[in-house]
DRENLUM-848874 format. One line per 2 residues: their letters; for each residue y, x, z of N, C-alpha, C, CB. Coordinates in steps of 0.2 Angstrom, whole numbers, plus 2048, in hexadecimal, padded with zeros to 3 digits. Atoms other than C-alpha are relative to their C-alpha. Glycine has a CB too. Example, Ala and Ser with C-alpha at 12.3 -4.5 7.8 and 13.67 -1.06 7.14 Angstrom:
<atoms>
as> 7FA,804,800,7EA,83E,827,806,804,800,800,7FB,806 | 7FA,7FC,7FF,7FB,844,824,805,7FC,803,802,802,7F9;
</atoms>
This chain:
<atoms>
xx> 7FA,803,801,7FF,801,800,807,804,801,801,7FA,805 | 7F9,7FE,803,810,805,7F9,806,7FF,809,803,7F9,7F6;
xx> 7FC,803,7FB,81D,804,808,807,801,7FD,7FF,804,809 | 7F7,7FD,805,82E,80D,7FD,803,7FC,7FD,800,805,7FA;
xx> 7FB,806,806,83A,801,7F6,803,804,7FE,805,7FA,802 | 7FE,7FC,806,842,805,7E9,806,7FB,7FE,7FA,803,7F9;
xx> 7FA,802,7FF,856,802,7E8,803,7FF,7F9,805,804,803 | 7FA,803,803,861,7FD,7D7,805,805,803,801,7F8,802;
xx> 7F5,7FD,7FE,874,808,7D9,800,800,7F7,802,80C,806 | 7F8,7FF,805,881,807,7CB,801,805,800,807,7FF,802;
xx> 7F8,7F8,7FF,888,818,7C6,802,7FC,7FB,7FE,80C,7FD | 7FE,7FF,805,897,819,7C0,800,801,7F9,802,802,802;
xx> 804,7FF,809,897,814,7AD,7FB,7FB,800,7FB,808,7FE | 803,806,801,88E,805,7B1,7F7,802,800,803,7FC,7FA;
xx> 807,7FD,800,87D,80F,7B1,7FD,7FF,804,7FE,806,7FF | 807,802,7FF,86E,809,7B7,7FA,805,804,7FF,7FD,7F9;
xx> 805,7F9,800,863,815,7C4,7FF,7FC,805,802,809,801 | 805,805,7FD,855,80F,7CD,7FD,809,805,7F9,7FB,7F9;
xx> 804,7FC,7FB,84F,818,7DF,7FF,7FE,802,800,803,803 | 804,803,7F9,844,818,7EE,803,804,803,7F8,800,801;
xx> 800,7FE,7F6,845,81B,7FF,7FC,804,7FF,7FC,7FA,807 | 804,7FC,7FF,840,82C,802,7FB,7FF,807,804,806,801;
xx> 806,7FF,7FD,832,831,80C,801,802,805,7FC,802,7FF | 7FB,7FB,7FB,83A,83F,815,805,801,800,7FF,805,800;
xx> 7FA,7FF,801,849,844,81B,800,808,802,805,7FA,806 | 800,7FF,800,850,852,81D,807,804,806,7FD,7FF,7FB;
xx> 7FB,800,7F9,85A,859,82F,805,7FC,801,803,807,802 | 7FA,7FF,7FF,869,856,82E,800,7F9,7FD,804,807,7FF;
xx> 801,808,801,865,844,826,7FB,7FE,803,7FF,7FD,7F9 | 805,805,7FC,858,840,831,805,801,808,7F7,802,7FF;
xx> 7FE,802,7F9,862,844,840,806,7FB,800,803,808,803 | 7FD,805,7FF,86F,839,83A,7FD,7F9,801,802,801,7FA;
xx> 805,809,7FF,862,82B,836,802,7FD,808,7F5,801,800 | 803,7FD,7F9,85F,82F,84B,807,7FD,802,7FE,809,801;
xx> 7FB,800,7FD,873,82D,84C,7FD,806,808,803,7F7,801 | 7FE,7FA,7F7,871,83D,857,801,809,7FA,7F3,802,809;
xx> 800,7F8,804,875,852,852,7FB,802,800,802,805,802 | 807,7FA,804,86B,85D,847,7FD,806,809,805,808,7F6;
xx> 804,7FD,7FC,869,866,857,7FC,7FD,804,802,804,803 | 805,804,7FD,861,858,862,7FB,7FE,7FD,801,7FA,802;
xx> 807,800,802,855,856,855,7FD,804,803,7FE,802,7FA | 806,7F7,7FE,84E,869,856,7FF,7FC,807,805,80C,803;
xx> 803,7FF,7FC,84F,866,867,7FA,7FB,800,803,800,806 | 806,806,7FF,842,854,868,7FA,801,7F9,803,7F6,800;
xx> 809,7FD,807,837,85D,857,7FC,805,804,801,807,7F7 | 80A,7FB,7FD,825,864,85C,801,806,7FD,7F6,7FC,7FB;
xx> 803,7FD,7FC,822,86E,863,804,7FD,807,7FF,806,7FE | 7FF,801,7FC,82E,86B,870,803,7FA,801,802,804,802;
xx> 7FE,808,801,832,858,86F,7FB,7FD,7FB,808,7FE,7FE | 806,804,804,828,84A,867,801,7FF,7F8,800,7F9,803;
xx> 801,801,807,82D,849,855,800,803,7FC,802,7FD,7FE | 801,7FC,805,824,850,849,803,7FE,7F9,7F9,801,7FF;
xx> 7FA,7FE,807,82C,859,837,7F7,801,7FF,809,808,7FF | 804,7FC,804,822,85F,829,803,805,7FC,7FB,7FD,7FC;
xx> 7FE,7F8,805,824,871,81F,7FF,7FC,7FA,7FC,809,801 | 802,805,805,825,86C,80C,805,809,7FE,803,7F6,7FE;
xx> 7FE,7F8,806,826,881,807,806,804,808,808,7FB,7F3 | 7FB,801,7F9,835,885,813,804,7FD,801,804,803,801;
xx> 7FB,804,7FC,83F,877,814,7FB,7F9,806,805,7FD,7F8 | 804,802,7F9,839,86D,824,804,7F8,7FC,804,805,80A;
xx> 7FF,805,801,83A,85B,822,7FC,7FB,807,7FE,7FE,7F8 | 804,807,7FB,838,84A,82D,7FD,7F9,7FB,808,7FD,807;
xx> 803,806,806,82C,83D,825,803,7F6,804,7F4,802,7FF | 7FC,805,7FB,835,82C,829,7FB,7FB,803,806,7FB,7FD;
xx> 802,802,7FB,828,825,82F,7FB,802,806,7FF,7FC,7FD | 7FE,7FA,7FC,828,832,83C,805,7FB,803,803,808,7FD;
xx> 7F8,801,7FC,839,82F,83F,800,7F5,803,809,801,7F6 | 7FF,805,800,837,81D,842,7FB,7FD,805,802,7FE,7FA;
xx> 802,7FF,7F8,827,81F,84F,802,802,803,7FB,803,801 | 7FE,7FA,7F9,831,82A,857,804,7F9,803,806,80B,7FD;
xx> 7FA,805,7FE,83F,81C,859,7FC,7F9,802,805,7FF,7F9 | 802,803,800,834,810,859,7FD,7FE,80A,7FD,801,7F9;
xx> 807,7FD,7F9,829,817,86B,808,803,804,7F6,80A,7FD | 7FC,7FF,7FD,83B,81C,872,805,7F7,802,805,808,7FC;
xx> 7FF,806,7FC,841,809,872,7FB,7FC,806,800,7FD,7FB | 803,805,7FD,833,805,87A,7FF,802,808,7F9,7FF,7FC;
xx> 800,7FD,7FA,835,80F,888,804,7FE,805,801,805,7FF | 7FA,801,7FE,846,807,88C,805,801,805,7FF,7FE,800;
x> 7FC,7FB,7FD,855,80D,892,800,801,807,805,7FF,7FF;
</atoms>
């Protein structure tokens, strides 16, 4: 089952482009999605924390589903 969603965007000049939801985010984008700093994200990244990341060559990425799992876990803890 494919959970990615396609979005149609209209670019300048009227050209229509279809984009899909990313499967993983770079650290800056992942931190922004969680509304935290990149430094805090690194602190929360395994092995220090519980957010898992992946390496693609030299790039570090955070799977979107992992970020959703972690956020749901945090929400379940309450304030």
